[in-house]
C-alpha positions as CSV (number, residue, x, y, z in Angstrom):
1,X,-16.4,-14.5,11.5
2,X,-19.9,-14.0,10.0
3,X,-20.3,-14.5,6.3
4,X,-21.7,-11.7,4.2
5,X,-25.3,-12.3,3.0
6,X,-24.2,-11.5,-0.5
7,X,-21.4,-14.1,-0.6
8,X,-22.4,-17.6,-1.6
9,X,-21.5,-20.4,0.6
10,X,-18.3,-22.2,-0.4
11,X,-18.8,-25.6,-2.2
12,X,-18.5,-28.7,0.0
13,X,-17.5,-31.1,-2.8
14,X,-14.7,-31.0,-5.4
15,X,-17.2,-31.6,-8.2
16,X,-19.1,-28.4,-7.2
17,X,-16.0,-26.3,-7.9
18,X,-15.5,-24.7,-11.3
19,X,-11.9,-25.6,-11.6
20,X,-11.2,-23.7,-14.8
21,X,-12.5,-20.5,-13.3
22,X,-10.5,-21.1,-10.1
23,X,-7.3,-21.7,-12.1
24,X,-7.9,-18.5,-14.0
25,X,-8.2,-16.5,-10.8
26,X,-5.1,-18.1,-9.4
27,X,-3.1,-17.4,-12.6
28,X,-4.2,-13.8,-12.6
29,X,-3.2,-13.3,-9.0
30,X,0.2,-15.0,-9.6
31,X,0.8,-12.5,-12.5
32,X,-0.2,-9.6,-10.4
33,X,2.2,-10.8,-7.6
34,X,5.0,-10.9,-10.1
35,X,4.2,-7.4,-11.3
36,X,4.1,-6.2,-7.7
37,X,7.6,-7.6,-7.0
38,X,8.9,-5.9,-10.2
39,X,7.3,-2.6,-9.2
40,X,8.7,-2.9,-5.7
41,X,12.2,-3.6,-7.1
42,X,11.9,-0.6,-9.4
43,X,10.9,1.7,-6.5
44,X,13.8,0.5,-4.5
45,X,16.1,1.2,-7.5
46,X,14.8,4.8,-7.8
47,X,15.4,5.4,-4.0
48,X,18.9,3.9,-4.3
49,X,19.6,6.2,-7.3
50,X,18.3,9.2,-5.4
51,X,20.4,8.3,-2.4
52,X,23.5,8.0,-4.6
53,X,22.8,11.5,-5.8
54,X,22.8,12.8,-2.2
55,X,19.0,12.9,-1.5
56,X,17.7,11.9,1.9
57,X,15.4,8.9,1.2
58,X,13.4,9.2,4.5
59,X,12.7,12.8,3.6
60,X,11.6,11.7,0.1
61,X,9.3,9.1,1.6
62,X,7.7,11.8,3.8
63,X,7.2,14.1,0.8
64,X,5.5,11.3,-1.1
65,X,3.1,10.9,1.8
66,X,2.4,14.6,1.9
67,X,1.8,14.8,-1.8
68,X,-1.0,12.3,-1.4
69,X,-2.8,14.6,1.0
70,X,-5.1,17.4,-0.2
71,X,-4.2,20.9,1.2
72,X,-6.8,20.8,4.0
73,X,-5.6,17.4,5.2
74,X,-2.0,18.5,5.1
75,X,-2.8,21.7,7.1
76,X,-4.7,19.7,9.7
77,X,-1.8,17.3,10.0
78,X,0.7,20.1,10.4
79,X,-1.4,21.8,13.2
80,X,-1.7,18.5,15.1
81,X,2.0,17.8,14.7
82,X,2.8,21.3,16.0
83,X,0.5,20.8,19.0
84,X,2.1,17.4,19.8
85,X,5.6,18.8,19.4
86,X,4.8,21.6,21.9
87,X,3.2,19.1,24.3
88,X,6.4,17.1,24.5
89,X,8.7,20.1,24.6
90,X,10.2,19.9,21.1
91,X,9.3,23.5,20.3
């Protein structure tokens, strides 16, 4: 893989590494990973709660995807989906 021209070459000797800065990056990444796990757990809990109240989780996931799209993207997606359904005899 070619290196970007903007990226400096990695150091070749341990004494060339700014250890404190590297540790800082690693600690920040570890904290973010912990937060990501907590958020994933919270999302799972909300889906479980919704399922317990009779909601279809797969439909909810699809709605979340649709809500991220703007109206034009959603319309385009619906048109393509309808064409594909007709092509395979689902409509």
